[in-house]
Structure formats: structure tokens, C-alpha cells
C-alpha positions as CSV (number, residue, x, y, z in Angstrom):
1,M,60.7,56.6,-28.1
2,S,59.6,55.0,-24.6
3,S,60.8,56.6,-21.4
4,P,62.7,54.6,-19.2
5,Q,59.7,54.1,-16.8
6,E,57.9,52.6,-19.7
7,L,60.8,50.1,-20.2
8,T,60.8,48.9,-16.7
9,P,57.9,46.6,-15.8
10,L,58.1,47.2,-12.3
11,V,60.1,50.0,-10.2
12,W,61.7,48.9,-7.0
13,A,58.9,50.5,-4.9
14,E,56.2,48.3,-6.6
15,V,58.4,45.2,-6.3
16,D,58.8,45.7,-2.6
17,A,55.2,46.4,-2.2
18,A,54.1,43.4,-3.9
19,A,56.7,41.1,-1.9
20,T,55.4,42.6,1.2
21,R,51.7,41.6,0.3
22,R,53.0,38.2,-0.7
23,N,54.8,37.6,2.6
24,A,51.7,38.8,4.7
25,R,49.6,36.4,3.0
26,A,52.1,33.7,3.5
27,S,52.3,34.4,7.3
28,R,48.6,34.4,7.5
29,W,48.3,31.1,5.8
30,G,51.2,29.7,8.0
31,L,49.3,30.5,11.1
32,V,46.1,28.8,9.8
33,A,48.2,25.7,8.8
34,L,49.9,25.6,12.3
35,L,46.6,25.8,14.2
36,L,45.2,23.0,11.9
37,A,48.3,20.8,12.7
38,I,47.9,21.7,16.4
39,L,44.1,20.8,16.5
40,V,44.7,17.4,14.8
41,L,47.7,16.6,16.7
42,L,45.8,17.3,20.0
43,V,43.3,14.7,18.8
44,F,45.8,12.2,17.8
45,T,47.7,12.6,20.9
46,V,44.6,12.0,23.1
47,V,43.1,9.0,21.2
48,N,44.3,5.2,21.7
49,V,45.4,3.1,19.0
50,I,42.1,0.9,18.9
51,T,40.3,-1.9,17.6
52,S,36.8,-1.4,16.4
53,V,35.2,-2.1,19.7
54,E,37.4,-0.4,22.0
55,P,36.6,3.3,23.2
56,S,37.9,6.3,21.7
57,L,38.3,10.0,22.6
58,A,35.4,10.5,25.0
59,A,32.5,12.3,23.6
60,D,32.4,14.8,26.6
61,R,35.7,16.1,25.7
62,N,34.1,18.6,23.4
63,Y,36.5,21.5,24.0
64,L,38.3,21.0,20.8
65,C,35.7,22.2,18.5
66,D,31.9,23.2,18.8
67,P,31.3,22.7,22.8
68,A,27.5,22.5,22.0
69,S,28.0,19.2,20.3
70,K,29.0,15.7,21.4
71,Q,31.9,14.4,19.3
72,D,34.1,11.2,19.0
73,A,37.5,10.9,17.4
74,G,39.5,7.7,17.1
75,Y,40.3,4.6,14.8
76,V,38.5,1.8,13.5
77,K,40.6,-1.3,12.5
78,L,39.4,-2.8,9.5
79,A,38.5,-6.4,9.7
80,N,39.3,-7.2,6.0
81,K,42.8,-5.9,6.4
82,I,46.0,-7.0,8.2
83,D,46.5,-3.9,10.5
84,D,44.6,-1.2,8.8
85,H,43.3,1.7,11.1
86,Y,40.9,4.4,9.8
87,F,41.0,7.6,11.4
88,Y,37.7,9.5,11.9
89,W,36.2,12.6,13.5
90,Y,32.5,12.4,14.3
91,F,30.3,15.1,15.6
92,E,26.5,14.7,16.6
93,S,23.9,16.7,14.9
94,R,23.0,19.9,16.7
95,R,19.2,19.7,15.9
96,S,18.3,16.1,16.7
97,P,21.1,13.7,16.9
98,A,18.5,10.7,17.9
99,T,16.8,10.8,14.5
100,D,18.8,12.9,12.1
101,P,20.7,11.0,9.2
102,L,24.3,9.9,9.3
103,V,26.6,11.6,6.7
104,L,29.9,10.2,5.6
105,W,32.6,12.7,4.2
106,L,35.4,11.9,2.0
107,T,37.8,14.5,0.9
108,G,39.6,13.7,-2.5
109,G,43.1,14.6,-3.4
110,P,44.0,11.9,-3.7
111,G,45.7,11.8,-0.5
112,G,43.7,14.7,1.2
113,S,42.6,14.4,4.8
114,S,38.9,14.8,5.4
115,I,40.0,17.0,8.6
116,L,40.9,19.4,5.9
117,A,37.3,20.0,4.7
118,M,36.0,19.6,8.3
119,L,37.8,22.8,9.7
120,P,37.7,25.2,7.1
121,E,34.6,24.1,5.0
122,N,31.5,22.1,6.3
123,G,32.5,21.3,9.9
124,P,31.2,22.6,13.2
125,C,33.8,25.3,13.6
126,K,36.3,27.4,11.6
127,I,39.8,28.5,12.3
128,M,39.9,32.5,12.4
129,P,42.7,34.9,11.5
130,N,43.6,35.2,15.2
131,I,44.2,31.5,15.8
132,A,41.0,30.9,17.5
133,T,38.2,28.6,16.4
134,E,34.6,29.9,15.9
135,T,31.4,28.1,15.7
136,N,30.3,27.6,11.8
137,P,26.5,28.3,11.7
138,Y,26.3,26.8,8.3
139,S,28.0,23.4,9.3
140,W,26.5,20.2,8.0
141,T,25.9,19.1,11.5
142,T,23.1,21.7,11.9
143,Q,20.9,19.0,10.4
144,A,23.0,15.7,10.2
145,N,25.3,13.6,12.4
146,V,28.5,13.8,10.4
147,V,31.8,11.6,10.4
148,W,35.0,12.8,8.5
149,L,37.1,10.1,7.5
150,D,40.6,9.9,6.6
151,Q,41.1,7.2,3.8
152,P,42.7,5.4,2.0
153,T,45.4,4.1,4.3
154,S,48.3,6.5,4.9
155,V,46.1,9.5,4.3
156,G,45.7,11.9,7.3
157,F,46.1,9.8,10.5
158,S,44.9,6.5,9.0
159,Y,47.7,3.8,8.8
160,G,48.2,0.4,8.3
161,S,51.0,-2.4,7.2
162,Q,52.8,-2.3,4.0
163,Q,50.3,-4.9,2.7
164,D,47.3,-2.9,3.6
165,K,48.1,-0.1,1.2
166,D,45.8,0.6,-1.7
167,F,46.9,1.9,-5.0
168,D,43.5,2.2,-6.9
169,E,39.7,2.3,-6.3
170,T,39.3,-1.3,-6.0
171,N,39.3,-1.8,-2.3
172,V,37.8,1.7,-1.5
173,G,34.2,0.4,-1.4
174,E,35.2,-2.7,0.7
175,N,37.2,-0.7,3.1
176,I,34.5,1.8,3.7
177,Y,31.9,-0.9,4.3
178,W,34.3,-2.4,7.0
179,F,34.9,1.0,8.5
180,L,31.4,1.5,8.9
181,Q,30.8,-1.9,10.5
182,G,33.4,-1.0,13.0
183,F,32.0,2.6,13.5
184,L,28.4,1.2,14.2
185,E,29.9,-0.9,17.0
186,K,30.9,2.1,18.6
187,H,27.8,4.0,17.8
188,P,24.8,1.4,17.9
189,E,22.5,4.3,18.4
190,L,23.0,5.1,14.6
191,E,21.6,1.6,13.4
192,G,18.9,2.0,11.0
193,R,19.5,5.8,10.3
194,K,19.1,7.2,6.8
195,F,22.8,7.3,5.3
196,F,24.3,9.5,2.8
197,I,27.8,9.2,1.3
198,T,29.4,12.6,0.2
199,G,32.8,14.1,-0.9
200,E,34.7,16.5,-3.0
201,S,37.2,16.5,-5.7
202,Y,38.8,13.2,-6.0
203,G,36.0,11.9,-4.1
204,G,34.2,11.9,-7.4
205,H,35.9,8.4,-7.6
206,Y,35.5,7.4,-3.8
207,V,32.0,8.0,-3.5
208,P,30.6,6.3,-6.5
209,V,32.4,3.0,-5.8
210,A,31.7,3.0,-2.1
211,A,27.9,3.3,-2.6
212,P,27.5,0.4,-5.0
213,Y,29.5,-1.8,-3.0
214,I,27.4,-1.2,0.2
215,W,24.2,-1.3,-1.7
216,E,25.3,-4.9,-3.0
217,Q,26.2,-6.2,0.3
218,K,22.9,-5.1,1.7
219,R,21.2,-6.9,-1.3
220,I,23.1,-10.0,-0.5
221,N,22.6,-10.0,3.1
222,A,19.9,-7.6,4.2
223,G,21.2,-7.5,7.8
224,S,25.1,-7.0,6.8
225,L,25.0,-3.2,7.4
226,K,22.5,-1.6,9.6
227,L,22.0,1.7,7.7
228,D,19.7,2.9,5.3
229,L,21.6,4.2,2.1
230,Q,19.6,6.9,0.9
231,G,22.0,8.6,-1.5
232,I,25.2,10.1,-2.6
233,A,26.5,13.7,-3.4
234,V,29.8,15.0,-4.7
235,G,30.9,18.6,-5.0
236,N,33.3,19.7,-7.7
237,G,34.1,16.2,-8.5
238,L,36.6,14.7,-10.3
239,T,34.9,11.5,-11.7
240,N,36.2,11.2,-15.3
241,P,38.7,14.0,-16.3
242,I,38.6,13.3,-20.0
243,I,34.8,13.7,-20.2
244,Q,34.8,16.8,-17.9
245,V,37.5,18.7,-19.3
246,S,36.3,18.3,-22.6
247,T,32.9,19.8,-21.8
């Protein structure tokens, strides 16, 4: 016959300890989430709602993340939409910003802000448990100029009119194409650079439709976008769930 202890999956002391551990983990993640919100809101409050050619967050305001690198955050108003504004955060390369390639990062979701990848994953700084930022020595900006983009409309700080909202990938390539046009107006020094489109997760939908659209536009009109598209990369991509899950 089983003892009372064997019939009880968890005694009170074990339950209490487990709850304490869960609460501690929740508190740590809550603090990280709070700092994420503060950092992004700080950027949001200092930038203007701008057109594609108006100035954005001054590049010398580099106290937000990675003081050693020039950065720029703001909006590009898409010329192909009614009132669509795409939010981005751009960091120059630490190595050679005048010659290193340009990389565009697209977080998936769908609905995930690219800032959520920039801060804890591949960006120039990381958030520490003590609610401070620390330089990320493995940042992609060690060898490339990188722009993290919030897209489509209503993701992160990107916004637009009701008519501007997208509900499938049909307009993703076109929207990113026009974002890049506006972005290069702000950063003409990047014209002619080698260019890569990258992403993760549901970015496995975005990246493969953006690259062909840009490639086709350059084929039709060689001068339509002054970037040298070299390739794409998707990490842990969700491109075709039926095929991927079955394998």
C-alpha cells in the first residue's frame, strides 16, 4: 500500500518553492520587458512624424545604445500608400561604415517588432538583469550597417490609415521597396552598397517575397533602387509549415 507521501504529487513546501521560482522568473522578465518599453518609447518620443526626406533622430544622439556607433531612428512615409509610416532603427557598422554592406532585418511573428530582435538578439547592445544596457560584441553591426524595420503597418511603431493595412504578403515586397527608396534619401552615402535582406520566424514569408520584388524592379529599371542586392538569409524560418512540419 502506498504511503500518504506517495499519493501526494507535491507537498506544500515543494509547491511553495515552485511558486517562488516562478514568481522570481516572472519578475526578471517583467523588468526586461519594462526596459524594452522604456528604450523604445524614448526613441518614439524624440523622433518626429516625418516624410521620407525630413530629418529623424540625430545620429549623434548615441546614448540610447552603443555609444561607439552612429545611429538613426525615425519614420519613412511610403510613397505607394495613403499615410503609411514605417518605423526603423539604423546603426552604422563598427568596422567600416563607408564600405561595409547594408543589411535589412525583418522580425516575423507575424506582428513582431524588429526592435525585439535588435535589443536581445543581434543588435549592438543587450539588456542586462540589472536593467542596464551592455555592448554586444557579437552584434551584426561589427561587420555591417544594419537597419531594423517594423513592418507591415501597425507592427511596432509603424502606423498608417485604415486603408493602408495589409492582410497578406501581396504588398510586402512593394512596401519594403518604397521604404528603401525613402531610407536612401536620408542616407545617400549607402547608395551602391552590397545589400542583404534577412529575418527570422515568420520573416520566412517576408524575406522571400521582398527580394524578388526588388530584383524585378531593378531588372525593369536599373536605376530604380541604388542598392546591389546580393542575397537573403532567414533564421528558424516559417516559410511553408506543412512541408517543414512533415519533415
